MIFI-837584 format. One line per 3 residues: number of its first residue (from 1); their letters; for each residue x negated, y negated, z of C-alpha. Coordinates in steps of 0.02 Angstrom, whole numbers, plus 32768, in hexadecimal, padded with zeros to 4 digits. Layout:
BEGIN
NUM) a) X:Y:Z ~ ...
END
This chain:
BEGIN
1) mty) 8000:8000:8000 ~ 7FCE:7F4C:7FE6 ~ 800B:7E9B:7FF1
4) via) 8057:7E45:7F5A ~ 8060:7D8F:7F25 ~ 8108:7D64:7ED5
7) qpc) 8154:7CD5:7E70 ~ 8154:7C4D:7EF7 ~ 8097:7C40:7EE0
10) vdv) 80A2:7C18:7E26 ~ 8063:7B67:7E04 ~ 8047:7B4B:7EC0
13) kdr) 7FAA:7BB2:7EE8 ~ 7F96:7B6A:7F98 ~ 7EFE:7BDB:7FB9
16) acv) 7F19:7BE6:8076 ~ 7F25:7CA2:805C ~ 7E7D:7CA4:8002
19) eec) 7E29:7C52:8097 ~ 7E7B:7CCC:8110 ~ 7E54:7D6E:80B1
22) pvd) 7DC5:7DCB:8107 ~ 7D9D:7E37:806F ~ 7DA6:7DB1:7FE5
25) ciy) 7E28:7E11:7F7F ~ 7E97:7D7E:7F4A ~ 7E68:7D43:7E9C
28) egq) 7E99:7CA2:7E47 ~ 7EE6:7C9F:7D9A ~ 7F19:7C03:7D3A
31) rsl) 7FC7:7BF4:7D88 ~ 7FCD:7C74:7E14 ~ 7F69:7CD4:7E94
34) yih) 7F5F:7D93:7E8E ~ 7F34:7E15:7F11 ~ 7EC7:7EA4:7ED4
37) pde) 7F24:7F42:7F09 ~ 7E86:7FAC:7F19 ~ 7E24:7F2A:7F7C
40) cvd) 7EAF:7EF6:7FF5 ~ 7E9C:7F49:809F ~ 7F50:7F24:80D5
43) cga) 7F1A:7EB7:8167 ~ 7FA9:7E3C:814A ~ 7F41:7DA1:8171
46) cep) 7F7A:7D4D:80D0 ~ 8036:7D5B:80EA ~ 8054:7CE4:817E
49) vcp) 7FE7:7C57:8138 ~ 8041:7C4B:8090 ~ 80A1:7BA6:8095
52) vea) 811B:7BDB:800C ~ 8139:7C8C:804E ~ 80FD:7CDF:7FAE
55) ify) 80A1:7D72:7FFE ~ 80F8:7E14:8029 ~ 80C7:7EC2:805F
58) eed) 80DF:7F31:7FC5 ~ 8177:7F89:800D ~ 81C7:7EE4:8042
61) vpa) 81C1:7E83:7F9E ~ 826F:7E3A:7F81 ~ 82CF:7E8C:7EF3
64) qws) 82CD:7DEF:7E86 ~ 820E:7DF5:7E87 ~ 81F3:7EB1:7E84
67) qyt) 8194:7EA6:7DDF ~ 810A:7E44:7E38 ~ 80C5:7EE5:7E83
70) rvn) 809F:7F1C:7DD0 ~ 8067:7E6C:7D9E ~ 7FE4:7E65:7E28
73) aef) 7F9F:7F0F:7DF9 ~ 7FA0:7EF3:7D3C ~ 7F44:7E4D:7D4E
76) fda) 7EAB:7EB6:7D79 ~ 7EB7:7F33:7CE8 ~ 7E31:7ED7:7C84
79) lgs) 7DCC:7E9D:7D1C ~ 7DC0:7F41:7D78 ~ 7D89:7F2D:7E2C
82) pgg) 7D0F:7E9A:7E32 ~ 7CF4:7EAE:7EED ~ 7D1D:7DFE:7F22
85) aak) 7D75:7D65:7EE0 ~ 7CF9:7CE1:7F19 ~ 7C74:7D11:7E9B
88) lgl) 7CF0:7D08:7E0A ~ 7D47:7C64:7E32 ~ 7DD7:7C31:7DC1
91) ier) 7E05:7CB8:7D43 ~ 7E3C:7C61:7CA4 ~ 7ED8:7CC9:7C89
94) dhp) 7F78:7D08:7CD9 ~ 7FE8:7DA0:7CC8 ~ 805E:7D8E:7C31
97) liv) 80F6:7D84:7CA5 ~ 80A9:7CEB:7CFA ~ 8078:7C9C:7C54
100) alp) 812C:7CAD:7C17 ~ 8176:7C52:7CAD ~ 81A7:7B9C:7C98
103) pqg) 8149:7B23:7D09 ~ 817C:7B3E:7DBD ~ 81AA:7A9B:7E13
106) r) 8186:7A8F:7ECD
END
């Protein structure tokens, strides 16, 4: 099991979760953040610091955002397991579902 970042993060990317993550498994795309499902250790440190409540335990993702479990995993198909987000910085792409979304006003 892992944590998942859902739609409320799109175009917000507050990054409080990135600072809180002890294993550096939250990666930054152009419009959203993504949790690497193989690098996440399920500590839950990211969830309470998210100001837009976009982070959920995999089994608790609300039905309207259930596809985000797949989105977070598929974002890493081409990257593999880099072993830490800090060394990569901003990744100049997003999952196609995120790209297709209209701008999210906050």
